[in-house]
DRENPAZA-588539 format. One line per field, with one value per residue: x negated, y, z of N, C-alpha, C in turn; residue number from 1. Coordinates in Angstrom, 1 decimal. Example, Ala and Ser with C-alpha at 12.3 -4.5 7.8 and 13.67 -1.06 7.14 Angstrom:
<pts>
n_east	[-13.2|-12.8]
n_north	[-5.7|-2.2]
n_up	[7.8|7.1]
ca_east	[-12.3|-13.7]
ca_north	[-4.5|-1.1]
ca_up	[7.8|7.1]
c_east	[-13.2|-12.9]
c_north	[-3.3|0.0]
c_up	[7.8|7.9]
num	[1|2]
</pts>
This chain:
<pts>
n_east	[-48.6|-47.7|-47.3|-49.0|-49.5|-51.9|-55.1|-57.4|-60.3|-63.6|-67.0|-69.5|-71.7|-73.9|-75.3|-77.8|-78.9|-81.6|-82.5|-82.3|-80.6|-78.0|-75.9|-72.5|-69.2|-66.1|-63.2|-63.8|-65.9|-68.4|-70.3|-71.5|-73.8|-75.1|-77.0|-78.7|-79.5|-82.2|-83.2|-82.1|-82.6|-82.2|-82.7|-85.2|-86.9|-87.9|-87.5|-85.5|-84.8|-82.5|-81.5|-79.4|-77.5|-78.4|-77.7|-79.1|-81.1|-79.5|-78.1|-80.4|-81.1|-78.8|-78.7|-81.2|-81.0|-78.9|-80.1|-81.8|-80.0|-78.9|-81.2|-81.5|-79.2|-79.5|-81.8|-80.9|-79.4|-76.8|-73.8|-73.4|-70.9|-70.3|-71.4|-70.9|-68.9|-70.1|-70.0|-67.5]
n_north	[120.0|123.2|124.0|126.2|128.4|128.8|130.5|130.8|128.8|129.5|129.3|131.1|133.9|135.0|138.0|139.4|142.4|142.3|141.2|138.4|135.7|133.4|130.5|129.7|128.6|130.4|132.6|134.8|135.9|137.2|138.2|140.8|141.2|142.7|141.5|138.4|134.9|134.9|137.3|138.0|138.9|137.0|134.5|134.9|135.7|138.2|141.4|144.1|147.3|149.6|152.8|154.4|156.4|158.1|157.9|157.2|159.2|161.4|160.9|161.0|163.7|165.0|164.2|165.0|167.8|168.1|167.4|169.5|171.6|170.8|171.1|173.9|174.9|173.9|175.2|177.8|177.7|177.1|175.1|171.8|171.3|173.6|173.3|173.1|170.7|168.5|167.1|166.0]
n_up	[60.7|59.4|56.0|53.7|55.4|56.5|56.4|53.7|53.7|53.2|51.8|53.5|53.8|56.2|57.3|59.1|61.0|61.3|59.0|58.7|57.1|56.8|56.0|56.4|57.1|56.7|56.9|55.5|52.8|53.3|56.0|58.1|60.7|63.8|65.4|65.8|66.4|65.9|66.6|69.1|72.5|74.5|73.3|72.1|74.2|74.6|75.9|75.0|75.8|75.0|75.1|73.7|74.0|75.9|78.6|81.0|81.3|81.5|83.9|85.6|85.3|86.3|89.0|89.9|89.7|91.5|93.9|94.3|94.7|97.2|98.8|98.6|99.8|102.4|103.1|103.2|105.4|105.4|105.9|104.5|103.4|102.1|99.6|96.2|94.4|92.0|88.7|88.5]
ca_east	[-48.9|-46.9|-48.0|-49.1|-49.5|-53.3|-55.9|-58.3|-61.6|-64.6|-68.4|-69.8|-73.1|-74.0|-76.5|-78.1|-79.6|-83.1|-82.9|-82.1|-79.4|-77.7|-74.7|-71.6|-67.9|-65.3|-62.2|-64.4|-67.1|-69.6|-70.2|-72.7|-73.9|-76.2|-77.9|-78.5|-80.3|-83.6|-83.6|-81.5|-83.5|-82.0|-83.3|-86.6|-87.6|-88.4|-86.5|-85.5|-83.8|-82.2|-80.6|-79.1|-76.6|-79.1|-77.0|-80.0|-81.7|-78.4|-78.0|-81.5|-81.1|-77.7|-79.0|-82.4|-80.4|-78.1|-81.0|-82.3|-78.9|-78.8|-82.3|-81.3|-78.1|-80.1|-82.8|-80.1|-78.8|-75.3|-73.3|-73.3|-69.5|-70.2|-72.0|-69.8|-68.8|-70.5|-69.9|-66.1]
ca_north	[121.4|123.9|124.2|127.5|129.5|128.9|131.3|129.9|128.6|129.5|129.4|132.5|134.3|135.9|138.8|140.1|143.6|142.1|140.6|137.0|135.3|132.0|130.2|128.9|128.7|131.4|133.1|135.9|135.4|137.8|138.8|141.5|141.3|143.5|140.7|137.0|134.1|135.1|138.6|138.3|138.8|135.7|133.4|135.2|135.9|139.6|142.3|145.4|148.2|150.7|153.8|155.3|157.5|159.0|157.9|157.1|160.5|162.4|160.6|161.5|165.1|165.4|164.0|165.8|169.1|168.1|167.4|170.9|172.4|170.4|171.7|175.3|175.1|173.6|176.3|179.0|177.5|176.9|173.7|171.1|171.4|174.7|172.9|172.8|169.4|168.5|165.8|165.4]
ca_up	[60.4|58.3|54.7|53.1|56.4|57.0|55.5|52.9|54.4|52.1|52.2|53.9|54.0|57.4|57.2|60.3|60.8|61.2|57.7|58.6|56.5|56.9|55.4|57.2|56.5|57.3|56.0|54.8|52.1|53.7|57.4|58.5|62.1|64.2|66.2|65.6|67.3|65.6|67.2|70.4|73.6|75.2|72.5|71.8|75.4|74.6|76.3|74.4|76.4|74.1|75.7|72.6|74.4|76.9|79.9|82.1|81.4|81.9|85.3|86.4|85.3|87.2|90.4|90.2|89.9|92.8|95.1|94.5|95.3|98.6|99.5|98.7|100.8|103.7|103.3|103.5|106.7|105.3|106.0|103.2|103.0|101.2|98.4|95.2|93.9|90.6|88.0|88.7]
c_east	[-48.0|-47.8|-48.0|-49.1|-51.0|-54.1|-56.9|-59.7|-62.7|-66.0|-68.7|-71.2|-73.1|-75.3|-76.7|-78.9|-81.1|-83.5|-82.6|-80.7|-79.2|-76.2|-73.8|-70.3|-67.0|-64.1|-62.6|-65.6|-68.4|-69.4|-71.5|-72.6|-75.1|-77.3|-77.6|-79.4|-81.8|-84.1|-83.0|-82.5|-83.4|-82.7|-84.8|-87.5|-88.2|-87.2|-86.6|-84.4|-83.7|-81.2|-80.3|-78.2|-77.2|-78.4|-78.0|-80.6|-80.7|-78.2|-79.1|-81.5|-80.0|-78.1|-80.3|-81.9|-79.6|-79.0|-81.6|-81.3|-78.8|-79.9|-82.1|-80.2|-78.7|-81.1|-82.1|-79.4|-77.3|-75.0|-73.2|-71.9|-69.4|-70.8|-70.9|-70.0|-69.2|-70.2|-68.5|-65.2]
c_north	[122.0|124.1|125.7|128.7|129.7|129.7|130.3|130.0|128.5|129.5|130.9|132.7|135.3|136.7|139.6|141.4|143.4|141.5|139.1|136.8|133.8|131.8|129.4|128.9|129.6|131.7|134.3|135.4|136.0|138.5|139.5|141.6|142.1|142.7|139.2|136.2|134.3|136.4|138.9|138.0|137.5|134.6|133.7|135.4|137.3|140.4|143.7|146.3|149.4|151.6|154.8|156.5|158.5|159.0|157.9|158.5|161.5|162.1|161.2|163.0|165.6|165.3|164.7|167.2|169.1|168.1|168.8|171.8|172.1|171.1|173.2|175.7|174.9|174.7|177.6|178.9|177.4|175.4|173.1|171.1|172.6|174.4|172.5|171.4|169.4|167.1|165.2|166.1]
c_up	[59.3|57.1|54.4|54.2|56.9|56.0|54.8|53.6|53.3|52.7|52.4|54.1|55.2|57.2|58.5|60.0|60.8|59.9|57.6|58.0|56.7|56.3|56.4|56.5|57.4|56.4|55.2|54.0|52.6|55.1|57.7|60.0|62.5|64.8|65.9|66.6|67.1|66.3|68.6|71.5|74.4|74.6|72.3|73.0|75.5|75.0|75.6|75.0|75.5|74.8|74.6|72.9|75.4|78.3|81.1|82.3|81.9|83.4|86.1|86.4|86.3|88.6|90.9|90.5|91.2|94.0|95.3|95.1|96.8|99.4|99.7|99.7|102.2|104.1|103.7|104.8|106.6|105.5|104.6|102.7|102.0|99.8|97.4|94.7|92.4|90.0|88.2|87.8]
num	[1|2|3|4|5|6|7|8|9|10|11|12|13|14|15|16|17|18|19|20|21|22|23|24|25|26|27|28|29|30|31|32|33|34|35|36|37|38|39|40|41|42|43|44|45|46|47|48|49|50|51|52|53|54|55|56|57|58|59|60|61|62|63|64|65|66|67|68|69|70|71|72|73|74|75|76|77|78|79|80|81|82|83|84|85|86|87|88]
</pts>
């Protein structure tokens, strides 16, 4: 191995968002993580579904509105080809 090209390997404290801390070794003295083995659903057996961006609700609103438009076009007796394209 070449000398003087490798980073320094030091003791490191890892801090999770749940408050758990543990020590390991790394090139950084402190690492902050969002999830660890104490709070990860795979290890705990609990499922937490978090929809922070609202994608599911936005999908439901878009297609609920689209279904109403299809019904209105059908009620008016127009062909579905006259329905404007949405979401593109």
